[in-house]
N, C-alpha and C positions, 0 to 999 in steps of 0.2 A: 539528478534529483537531489534537492536540498535535504540533508539528513537532520536538520534541526527544526524546531517548531516555528510556527508563524508568530512573530513577535506582537502581532496585532490580534491574537486569538481572543475571542470573546468569552464571557462567562459561560461555563458549561462545556467548553471545548475539552476534548480528551487528549492527553499527552502521555508519552511513555518516557520513563526515566532511563536514560542511556548509560549513566555512570561513566561518561567520557566527555571530553571538551571542558572548557573552563579550566580553572587551576586545580591542582591536587587538593589544596586546602578547601576549595569550594565543594569538590566531590566528597571529601571526607566529612565536611560539615553537613552535607545533605544526607549522607548515610547515617551519621550520628543522630540526625533528627528523625530518622526512620524510613527514608526513601530506599526502595529496593529496586535494583536494576531489573528492567523489563516489566515492572508493574505499571499499571495505568492509573493516572491521576486526573483530577478535574480542575481546570483553570478557574480561578476566582476572578483574577484580573492580571494585567501586565502593566509594567511601568517602563516605558521605552526611554532610554537615555542615549546620550551621544556616543558612549563607548560600549555600554552593555544594556541589556534589558533584564529586569527582574520579573519573575513570574510568581504570583501568589496562588497557592493551591487550596482548594476547599478542604482537603484532608489535613492541612497544616496551617491553620489560621494564624495570621500575624507574621509568618515567616516568608521571606523572599528568597528565591533561588535563581541562579543564573540560567536564563532561557536556553543557552546553547547546550545545556546538559539534558535537554528534552527533545523528543521528536513528536510530530503530529501522529496520533494513533493510526489514522487511515494511511498516511504516506509510509509509515514504518511497516505496517502490515502489507502494503503493496510491495515494498522493497523486499521484505522477507519472502513473500509468495513468489516474486520474480526470481529471487535467488534460488529457491527450492526447485522451481520449474527448470531453471537453467542447469542445475545439477542433474536433474532427470534427463534433460536434453543431452547433456554431455555424455552420460552413460549410454543413451540410445545411439548417439552418433558413433560410438565405438563399435557398434554392431552393423554399421553400414546402412545402405538405403532401406533395406527391409526392416531393420531395427527402428529407423526413423519413422517409417510408415506406421508400424505397429505402435510406436510411441504416440503419434498424433491421433490414431484411432482410439487408443486407450484413454488419452486425455479428453477427447471429445465425448466418449461414452461416460467417463466419470463426471465431467461437467454437466452433461445432460441429466444424469441420474441425480446429481446434487440439486440442480434446478428444479427437478420434479419433486424432490423431497421437501425442499424449502419454499417453493412457490405455490401459489394457488392455481388450480387448473384453469379457472376462467381468465387468468392473467398470462397464461403461457404464450399466446401469440405475440403480445407486446414484449414479453420477457425475451423470447427468442429473437425478435427483431432487434432489441437493444443489444443482446450479446453478439449477434452477427455484425451489427454496426460497429461495435467496439473492436471486434476481431479485424474488421477492415481497417479501422484506424491504426491498430497495432501493426498490421502488415505495412501500411504506409510509412509509419515511423521506422520500422525495422529496415525497410528497403532504403530509406534515406540515410539512416545511421550506418548500416553495414555496407551498403553499396553505393552511396551517393546518388541514388536514383530518387528523384522527386516526382511522384505520380499523384495526379488528382483524379482519383476514381471514387466512386460511391458504391457501397455495397447495399443492395436492397433485397428484401425478402418479398417475393411477389405472391407467394401462396403458402399457407399453412392449413392443412386439412386434418380434420379429426375423423377417424374411421368409426 
């Protein structure tokens, strides 16, 4: 996963200041202007060059920053979430197969509860189908990455019933 922002990001795109990459003087200059590590900023425009790309932020009009010092908000959040889940997975793995089973049951319960809280009841069937489809895609990527197994299978939800 690329940990820097899309250099072709459009106006309104959200990025996170990483406070890494670029030169020390670029990072220092960015901090002096008021950028804070981990904070989210809004892209005004980018200026793609042959060697580097400047990003102009809505919050700092007229100033250009080196784009490698930023990550796309969505990708940054996905990576952080993956890392946190991996830490939980590692802890569960230490407890053996029963610990792993409990870990996945707990994660499924928490995910379901979060979906119910944040989603609209009338959209639950489509929401569940989307989550199960992405779960299947994740399994495919995991099998290929960890075990070299390339599977072409499709996950389908055939029935969701409301009591």
